[in-house]
C-alpha positions in Angstrom: -98.5 -16.4 110.6 -94.8 -16.1 110.4 -93.9 -12.3 110.2 -90.7 -10.1 109.9 -91.4 -6.1 110.5 -88.9 -3.6 110.3 -89.1 -0.2 111.7 -86.6 2.7 112.4 -86.1 4.3 109.3 -86.7 8.2 108.3 -85.3 11.0 107.3 -81.9 12.1 108.4 -79.1 14.2 107.6 -75.9 13.1 106.4 -73.5 12.4 109.3 -76.5 11.5 111.5 -77.8 8.0 112.8 -80.5 5.6 112.9 -81.3 2.6 114.5 -83.4 0.2 112.5 -85.2 -2.9 114.2 -86.4 -5.9 112.6 -89.0 -7.8 115.1 -90.3 -11.1 114.6 -93.9 -12.7 115.8 -95.1 -16.6 115.4 -91.4 -17.8 115.6 -88.6 -17.7 117.6 -85.9 -15.8 115.9 -83.0 -17.1 117.5 -83.0 -20.2 115.6 -82.1 -18.0 112.2 -79.4 -16.0 111.2 -80.4 -12.5 110.2 -79.6 -10.6 107.3 -80.0 -6.6 106.3 -80.6 -5.9 102.5 -81.2 -2.3 101.0 -82.7 -1.3 97.5 -82.1 2.2 96.2 -84.3 3.0 93.1 -82.8 1.9 89.8 -80.2 -0.5 91.8 -80.3 -4.0 92.5 -80.7 -5.2 95.9 -77.5 -5.7 98.0 -76.6 -7.2 101.3 -75.5 -4.9 104.2 -75.0 -7.2 107.2 -75.8 -10.6 108.8 -75.6 -12.1 112.0 -75.5 -15.5 112.9 -78.1 -17.5 115.2 -75.9 -17.6 117.7 -74.7 -13.7 117.4 -71.2 -14.7 117.5 -70.5 -14.1 113.6 -71.1 -10.8 111.9 -70.4 -10.0 108.4 -70.5 -6.1 106.8 -70.4 -4.9 103.3 -67.0 -3.0 102.9 -69.3 0.2 102.2 -70.8 0.0 105.9 -67.8 -1.4 107.8 -67.0 1.0 110.9 -70.3 2.6 110.7 -73.2 -0.1 110.6 -73.4 -2.5 113.8 -75.6 -5.6 113.9 -76.8 -7.1 117.0 -79.6 -9.3 118.3 -81.6 -9.6 121.4 -83.3 -12.8 122.0 -85.3 -11.8 124.8 -87.3 -9.4 122.8 -87.1 -11.3 119.3 -85.4 -8.5 117.7 -82.3 -7.7 115.5 -81.1 -4.1 114.8 -79.0 -2.2 112.6 -77.4 0.7 114.3 -76.3 3.1 111.4 -73.6 6.1 112.1 -71.9 8.4 110.1 -74.9 8.2 107.4 -74.2 8.9 104.0 -76.6 10.3 101.1 -75.6 6.7 99.2 -77.0 5.0 102.3 -80.5 6.1 101.0 -82.6 3.0 99.9 -85.3 0.9 101.6 -84.2 -1.4 104.4 -85.1 -5.1 104.3 -84.8 -7.9 107.1 -84.5 -11.3 106.4 -84.1 -14.8 107.7 -81.8 -17.1 106.8 -80.7 -21.0 107.3 -78.4 -22.1 110.3 -75.0 -21.6 109.0 -75.4 -19.9 105.9 -74.3 -16.7 106.7 -76.9 -15.0 104.4 -76.1 -16.6 101.6 -79.6 -18.1 101.3 -82.7 -16.2 102.5 -86.2 -17.7 103.7 -88.5 -14.6 104.4 -88.5 -11.1 104.3 -90.2 -8.2 106.0 -92.0 -5.4 103.9 -88.8 -2.7 104.4 -88.4 0.5 106.2 -87.1 3.9 104.1 -84.0 5.2 104.7 -83.3 8.7 103.2 -80.4 10.8 104.1 -80.1 14.3 102.8 -79.5 17.6 103.8 
């Protein structure tokens, strides 16, 4: 019954912005760290960002530092990824995943189905 659902993906021009959401149902999200990952066709999955269960710690891949911001809203049981200054190389399917307490997404537990982000002019 535990479920993660990503939303907010779509088609955007280079330099544009999107906000992705990861909504949990059937459990309380604030017990877990949450990570965002992405996978482009023909490429291996890569970690994008992670936020600790408390929200006090965050990590970012070098490729997105200064452009993406991860945040969480416990009242809405949702984690967000604000993506600004998007580049064509950001095109991928984006997934969110729960992570064990204290792991900072070095391990994952469960995954959503993903949302497509396409950056193209």
